C-alpha positions in Angstrom: -27.2 -3.9 -16.8 -29.8 -3.5 -19.5 -29.6 -6.0 -22.1 -29.4 -3.1 -24.6 -26.0 -2.1 -23.4 -24.6 -5.4 -23.5 -22.4 -6.4 -26.4 -23.4 -9.2 -28.4 -22.9 -12.8 -27.1 -23.0 -11.6 -23.5 -25.9 -11.8 -21.3 -27.0 -10.9 -17.6 -27.2 -13.7 -15.0 -27.3 -14.0 -11.4 -24.6 -15.7 -9.2 -26.7 -18.1 -8.1 -27.6 -19.6 -11.6 -24.2 -20.0 -13.0 -22.3 -21.0 -9.4 -23.3 -23.4 -7.1 -22.1 -23.3 -3.2 -20.7 -26.9 -2.2 -22.3 -28.5 0.9 -19.7 -31.0 1.2 -19.3 -31.9 4.6 -16.2 -34.1 6.7 -17.1 -35.1 10.4 -13.9 -36.6 10.8 -11.6 -34.8 8.5 -8.0 -36.7 9.3 -10.1 -40.1 9.3 -11.1 -39.0 5.8 -7.7 -38.1 4.4 -7.5 -34.5 5.1 -4.6 -32.9 6.0 -5.0 -29.2 6.0 -7.4 -26.7 7.0 -8.3 -23.0 6.0 -9.4 -20.6 8.5 -10.2 -17.1 7.5 -7.0 -16.0 8.8 -4.9 -17.9 6.3 -6.5 -16.2 3.5 -4.5 -12.9 2.5 -6.8 -10.0 1.3 -6.6 -9.3 -2.6 -4.2 -12.5 -3.0 -6.1 -15.7 -4.8 -3.4 -17.9 -3.7 -3.4 -19.7 -0.3 0.0 -19.3 1.2 -0.4 -20.8 4.8 -3.0 -23.3 6.6 -3.3 -25.4 9.6 -2.6 -28.9 10.2 -5.6 -31.0 11.0 -3.6 -33.7 12.8 -3.3 -30.9 15.4 -6.9 -30.5 16.1 -9.8 -28.6 13.9 -13.5 -28.1 14.5 -13.9 -27.3 10.8 -16.3 -29.6 8.8 -16.4 -27.8 5.5 -14.6 -29.5 2.4 -12.8 -27.9 -0.5 -11.0 -29.6 -3.4 -8.7 -28.1 -5.8 -9.9 -25.1 -8.1 -12.9 -24.3 -6.1 -13.5 -20.7 -5.0 -13.1 -19.8 -1.0 -15.0 -16.8 -0.2 -15.0 -15.2 2.9 -18.6 -14.6 4.2 -17.4 -12.6 7.7 -16.1 -9.2 7.6 -16.5 -9.6 3.3 -15.1 -5.9 3.5 -11.4 -7.4 3.8 -12.2 -8.9 0.4 -10.6 -12.3 1.0 -11.0 -14.8 -2.1 -9.0 -17.7 -2.7 -8.5 -20.5 -5.2 -7.9 -24.2 -3.4 -4.9 -25.8 -5.3 -5.1 -29.1 -2.6 -8.0 -30.7 -0.8 -8.8 -29.7 2.9 -11.6 -28.3 5.5 -12.3 -24.8 6.4 -14.3 -22.3 8.7 -17.8 -22.4 8.5 -17.0 -18.6 7.6 -15.9 -19.5 4.5 -18.1 -20.2 1.3 -16.8 -22.8 -0.9 -18.4 -22.0 -4.6 -17.8 -23.6 -7.9 -19.2 -22.9 -11.5 -22.1 -24.9 -12.1 -21.7 -25.7 -15.3 -18.0 -25.1 -17.3 -19.8 -25.0 -20.8 -21.5 -21.9 -19.3 -18.7 -20.6 -16.8 -15.4 -21.3 -17.0 -14.2 -22.4 -13.1 -10.9 -19.9 -14.0 -13.3 -16.6 -14.2 -15.1 -17.4 -10.9 -12.3 -16.2 -8.7 -12.0 -12.9 -10.8 -15.8 -12.2 -10.9 -15.6 -12.3 -6.7 -12.8 -10.1 -6.6 -14.6 -7.9 -8.7 -15.7 -4.2 -6.8 -19.6 -4.8 -7.7 -19.7 -8.1 -5.8 -17.8 -7.3 -2.8 -20.1 -4.0 -2.7 -23.0 -6.2 -2.9 -21.4 -8.6 -0.2 -20.8 -6.1 2.2 -24.3 -4.5 1.4 -26.4 -7.6 2.2 -24.1 -8.4 5.5 -26.1 -8.8 9.0 -24.4 -8.1 12.4 -22.4 -5.3 14.1 -19.5 -6.4 15.6 -18.9 -9.7 12.6 -21.2 -9.0 9.8 -21.8 -11.8 7.6 -23.4 -12.2 4.3 -25.6 -15.1 2.9 -25.6 -17.2 0.1 -29.3 -16.4 -0.7 -28.4 -12.6 -0.9 -24.7 -13.7 -3.2 -26.8 -15.7 -5.2 -29.1 -12.7 -6.3 -25.8 -10.9 -7.4 -26.3 -9.9 -10.9 -23.2 -9.1 -13.7 -22.7 -9.4 -17.2 -21.4 -12.8 -18.7 -19.6 -13.1 -21.7 -19.4 -15.8 -24.0 -16.7 -18.6 -23.5 -14.4 -17.3 -26.1 -14.2 -13.8 -24.4 -14.0 -16.0 -21.0 -10.6 -17.6 -22.0 -9.4 -14.2 -23.3 -10.1 -12.6 -19.6 -8.7 -15.5 -18.1 -5.3 -15.1 -20.4 -5.1 -11.6 -19.9 -5.9 -11.3 -16.0 -3.1 -14.5 -15.5 -0.3 -12.7 -16.8 -1.0 -10.1 -14.5 -1.1 -12.3 -11.9 2.3 -14.0 -12.9 3.9 -10.4 -13.3 2.7 -9.9 -9.3 3.6 -13.3 -8.3 7.3 -12.9 -9.2 7.5 -9.4 -7.9 6.3 -11.0 -4.3 8.8 -13.6 -4.7 11.5 -10.4 -5.0 9.7 -8.8 -2.2 9.9 -11.9 -0.1 13.7 -12.5 -0.7 14.3 -8.9 0.0 12.7 -9.3 3.2 14.6 -12.5 3.9 17.9 -10.3 3.1 16.8 -8.3 5.9 16.3 -10.6 8.6 19.7 -12.2 7.6 21.6 -8.7 7.6 19.8 -7.9 11.3 21.2 -11.7 12.4 24.7 -11.3 10.8 25.1 -7.9 12.6 23.8 -8.6 15.7 26.1 -11.7 16.1 29.2 -9.3 15.7 28.3 -6.9 18.3 27.8 -6.7 22.0 24.0 -6.8 23.1 21.7 -6.7 26.0 19.1 -9.8 26.7 16.0 -7.8 27.4 12.2 -8.1 26.5 10.1 -5.8 24.1 8.3 -4.6 27.5 11.2 -3.4 29.4 12.5 -1.2 26.3 9.0 0.1 25.7 7.2 3.3 27.2 3.9 0.9 26.9 2.2 -1.6 25.1 -1.6 -1.9 24.3 -4.0 -2.8 22.1 -6.9 -1.0 20.2 -10.7 -0.5 21.4 -12.0 -3.3 23.0 -15.4 -1.1 23.0 -15.7 -0.6 19.3 -17.6 2.7 18.3 -20.1 2.7 15.7 -18.9 2.7 12.3 -19.7 5.5 9.9 -19.1 6.2 6.2 -16.5 8.9 7.0 -14.5 10.9 9.9 -11.7 9.1 11.8 -10.1 6.8 9.8 -10.5 3.2 12.3 -7.7 0.6 11.3 -8.1 -3.4 11.6 -5.6 -6.0 10.7 -6.5 -6.0 7.2 -5.0 -2.5 6.7 -1.8 -3.4 8.3 0.4 -5.1 4.8 3.4 -6.4 4.0 3.8 -4.0 1.0 3.2 -0.7 2.5 2.9 -0.8 6.3 -0.5 0.9 7.1 -3.2 2.0 4.7 -6.7 3.2 4.5 -7.8 1.2 1.9 -11.5 -0.3 2.5 -11.2 0.9 6.0 -14.4 2.5 8.4 -14.6 5.3 10.1 -15.6 6.8 13.7 -17.0 9.7 14.6 -14.6 12.6 16.2 -16.8 12.4 19.1 -15.8 8.7 19.5 -12.3 9.2 18.6 -11.8 11.9 21.3 -13.0 9.1 23.5 -10.8 6.4 22.8 -7.8 8.9 21.8 -5.8 8.8 25.1 -5.1 5.1 25.3 -6.1 4.0 21.4 -4.7 6.8 19.1 -1.2 5.9 17.8 1.2 8.4 17.7 4.4 9.1 15.3 7.2 6.6 15.8 4.7 4.3 17.4 4.9 0.9 16.0 1.6 -1.6 15.1 1.8 -5.2 15.1 -1.1 -7.5 14.2 -2.2 -9.8 16.8 -5.1 -11.4 15.5 -5.8 -14.3 12.8 -2.9 -12.7 10.6 -0.1 -12.5 13.1 2.9 -10.3 13.3 2.5 -7.7 10.3 4.6 -4.8 11.7 3.7 -0.8 10.4 5.6 2.0 11.9 3.2 5.6 12.0 4.3 8.2 10.1 2.1 10.8 12.0 0.5 12.2 8.8 -3.0 11.1 9.4 -4.7 10.4 12.9 -6.6 6.9 13.2 -7.8 4.6 16.0 -7.0 1.3 16.0 -8.5 -1.9 16.6 -8.4 -4.1 19.4 -6.9 -6.7 17.0 -3.8 -4.5 16.6 -1.3 -3.7 19.5 0.5 -0.2 19.9 4.2 -0.3 20.8 5.7 2.8 22.2 9.3 2.4 22.1 11.5 4.1 25.3 13.8 6.0 22.7 16.9 6.0 24.5 17.3 2.3 24.3 15.1 1.4 21.0 15.2 3.3 18.0 11.5 3.1 16.8 12.5 2.8 13.0 15.4 -0.2 14.1 12.0 -1.6 16.3 10.3 -1.7 13.0 12.9 -3.8 11.3 13.8 -5.8 14.3 9.6 -6.7 14.8 9.5 -7.7 11.1 13.2 -10.1 11.6 12.5 -14.3 11.4 13.9 -14.1 15.1 11.2 -12.1 16.4 8.5 -13.3 14.2 9.2 -16.7 15.3 8.4 -15.9 18.6 5.0 -14.0 17.5 4.3 -17.6 16.2 5.1 -19.6 18.9 3.4 -17.5 21.3 0.2 -17.3 19.5 -2.9 -19.1 20.6 -6.0 -20.6 18.9 -6.4 -22.6 16.0 -9.8 -21.2 14.0 -8.4 -17.7 14.6 -4.9 -16.8 16.0 -4.2 -14.7 18.8 -1.1 -13.1 20.2 -1.8 -11.7 23.5 -0.5 -8.5 25.0 1.2 -10.6 28.0 2.9 -12.9 25.4 3.9 -9.9 23.4 5.5 -7.8 26.2 7.3 -11.1 27.0 9.3 -11.5 23.5 12.9 -12.0 23.9 15.2 -9.3 22.5 19.1 -9.1 21.9 19.4 -5.4 21.5 22.3 -3.4 20.3 23.3 -0.3 21.8 21.8 3.2 20.4 25.2 3.8 18.4 25.5 0.3 17.1 21.6 0.7 16.3 22.0 3.8 14.4 25.0 2.3 12.6 22.9 -1.0 11.2 20.0 1.4 10.5 22.4 2.8 7.1 22.6 -0.7 5.9 18.8 -1.6 6.5 17.6 1.7 5.0 19.5 0.9 2.2 18.1 -2.5 1.5 14.5 -1.2 2.5 14.6 1.3 -0.5 15.0 -1.7 -3.2 11.7 -3.5 -1.0 10.0 -0.2 -1.1 10.6 0.1 -5.0 9.3 -3.4 -5.6 6.2 -2.5 -3.1 5.3 0.3 -5.2 5.9 -1.9 -8.5 3.6 -4.7 -7.1 1.1 -2.1 -5.7 1.0 -0.5 -9.2 0.3 -4.1 -10.8 -2.2 -5.0 -8.3 -4.0 -1.4 -9.6 -3.2 -2.4 -12.9 -5.2 -5.7 -12.4 -8.4 -4.1 -10.6 -8.8 -1.9 -13.7 -8.6 -4.2 -15.8 -11.3 -6.5 -14.2 -13.5 -3.7 -13.9 -13.2 -2.3 -17.4 -13.7 -6.2 -18.4 
């Protein structure tokens, strides 16, 4: 960051010198005309768009006001990398900072979210967070973050480049969404043509449990410990940004909290209903926010169960059964009671041939999206 190493026109600044923390509040959001609220569960890691929200009319305790164009940064568990740009007005959780440029002639507002997505910014936020179970960073610490600010013409070029990448990524996300809808429609159409039994998830599972209720001490290496942020629509589960636990702690939780090959993982806190199937290549432990479903394989083929859990019919039940507004929870009791129309094993095998074919195309789109996201990260870092 030495000024001698900066390009002409660039200068070193502190985050708080060019960014303002909004302190606008509403004690009665509904009366003040705000229809929607945003909690941390509505922000997706790595995605600047706000794609879900809650309705103020359904009740909320949130009072922090945000406006279109302001940046929403999740200060709790900053390692989840939750940053978004609002395109509507509303209120949000106190665990979300509402940020804006102090002066658009110094820092273009459209550049701010990209700064907040850099590795350096997240490393600073995580490094200055306090608390063990639910670490939070504070504004004073964030305001001290130093970075190189380019001149306005260079800021415009950066914004143009990154927005072009984001446009392609959005097209791929739309294609992925259409592919997933096709999977659900195919399941529904095929199931309607065959004889099925009415059952529940508990009746066709060896057991359904959740992750560790006594979180072990996190450390920089060891056995991966997965949380909701590690379960994605694109690639099932990953280890990006995950924390680790020791071998000793892993042995303690191994019997109950260690997913095995062909187990189905379902997110049950915040972002409800993301699904992954365990491939068994790497051992890991699971957070209590993840449910572990072990199918009875004489009743439910695990891979078929994976597709079934992602279907609109089951996802609607997940959403309907979840509890809470500030942070939604799908509890094990409700998960076990999820109703399922299940065909025979033979019919499941027949359906899988079609579902796998669709899934191959979806996976190809997912890989391309992942590549675009990686390219975006490289571009921002290089800039």
